[in-house]
Every structure is written in structure tokens, then in C-alpha cells.
C-alpha positions in Angstrom: 24.6 42.4 19.9 21.9 41.7 23.0 21.6 37.9 24.4 18.1 36.7 24.8 17.6 35.8 28.1 14.8 33.7 27.5 16.0 31.4 24.9 19.7 30.3 27.1 18.9 27.2 29.5 21.8 25.5 31.2 22.2 21.8 30.0 24.9 19.2 31.7 26.2 16.9 30.0 27.5 13.3 31.5 26.1 12.0 34.5 27.7 14.6 37.1 24.8 17.0 38.8 25.2 20.1 37.6 26.1 22.5 40.9 23.4 24.2 43.7 24.6 27.4 42.3 21.8 29.5 39.6 24.0 31.0 37.3 21.8 34.3 36.1 22.3 36.3 33.6 21.1 40.3 33.8 19.9 39.1 37.8 17.3 36.6 36.3 18.1 32.7 36.8 18.4 30.4 33.5 16.3 27.2 34.2 18.4 23.7 33.5 17.1 21.3 31.0 17.7 17.8 29.9 18.0 18.7 26.4 18.0 22.1 24.0 17.8 23.0 20.1 20.8 23.9 19.0 21.3 24.7 15.2 18.0 22.6 14.6 19.0 19.3 16.3 18.1 18.6 19.7 21.1 17.3 22.4 20.5 15.6 25.3 21.8 15.7 28.0 23.3 12.1 27.6 24.1 13.0 24.2 21.6 10.9 22.5 20.7 11.1 19.5 16.6 9.6 20.1 15.2 12.2 20.8 16.0 14.5 18.0 15.3 11.3 16.0 11.8 10.6 16.8 10.8 14.2 16.6 12.4 14.5 13.6 10.7 11.1 12.1 7.5 12.7 13.3 8.0 15.5 11.8 8.7 13.3 7.8 5.7 11.3 8.5 3.6 14.1 8.5 5.0 15.9 5.6 4.7 12.8 3.4 0.7 11.7 4.9 0.3 16.1 3.8 1.3 15.1 0.6 -0.6 12.0 -0.1 -3.4 13.4 1.0 -2.7 17.0 -1.0 -2.4 15.2 -4.8 -5.4 13.9 -6.4 -2.6 12.7 -9.1 -1.3 9.7 -8.1 1.6 10.0 -10.7 4.5 7.9 -9.2 7.5 11.1 -10.6 4.6 13.9 -8.9 4.8 11.7 -5.7 8.9 11.1 -5.7 10.0 14.4 -6.8 7.4 16.4 -3.7 8.8 13.6 -1.3 12.0 14.5 -2.7 11.7 17.9 -2.2 9.6 18.5 1.4 10.9 15.4 3.3 13.7 14.2 2.9 15.5 17.9 4.4 14.5 17.2 7.0 15.6 13.6 7.5 18.6 14.5 5.8 19.6 18.2 7.8 23.0 17.9 9.7 22.5 14.2 9.1 26.8 14.0 9.9 26.4 15.7 13.2 23.4 12.5 14.1 24.3 10.1 11.9 22.6 7.1 14.1 24.3 3.8 15.2 21.8 2.1 16.7 20.0 -0.4 14.5 16.3 0.8 15.8 17.3 4.5 14.9 17.7 3.4 11.1 14.7 1.5 11.1 12.9 4.3 12.0 14.3 6.7 9.9 14.3 4.3 6.7 10.7 3.3 7.6 9.5 7.2 6.1 10.3 6.2 2.9 9.2 2.7 2.8 5.5 4.2 4.0 5.8 7.2 1.4 6.2 4.6 -1.6 4.0 1.5 -0.1 
């Protein structure tokens, strides 16, 4: 299996600065980034979950809004099932890894369901 060099990057974790030397694969220099996506979870250089939660909540709000605009029927059971099928997997994916600890992050996630059921 070959390595896709375009998808490779360097993520320095912690406060320490990366060494000045360039990292290369097959003569191509790898870029240094402040955060990257790995298996669907965004990991930042300080290991905070805020970036991942913000993007996940934005995507969940967009899907919830699309559900509300797509269905003419306002049957509660139908809308609840659509929410469970299309929105909750976004919010629950890898939640063991990025489990929020800050009150603000928890409220952001819960706001998705509150806004949908309003």
C-alpha cells in the first residue's frame, strides 16, 4: 500500500515548538498544521475538543434544519425518527473519545436537540 503524501501533515502537540528541520516523504516537504482530522475526530495541537464540537454541532444543526424543511407533515413520531436516524449519529460518533467536559461544550451539543424539538 502506498502513502498519500497529499494527506500527510505534521501536528505538534503541546506548547513545545516543532524543530526547524523539515520532514519529507519522497522528497516532498510535509506541512505543519494546528489541527487535523483523524478517523472523523478533529485533533488540535492543544488537545482541546472545541474545534471538533463546533464543527459537529454546525453540521448537526444544518441536518436538523434540512429535516424540518423537507417534511410537510409535522407528525412528531416521523420527525423524531428522522432526527434519530440522520442527526444523532453525527452527535454520537466517537463520543467516547471527544467526550465534552466544559459546560459550554455540553450546552452546545444539547442545544441541537432543544432547537429541533422547539
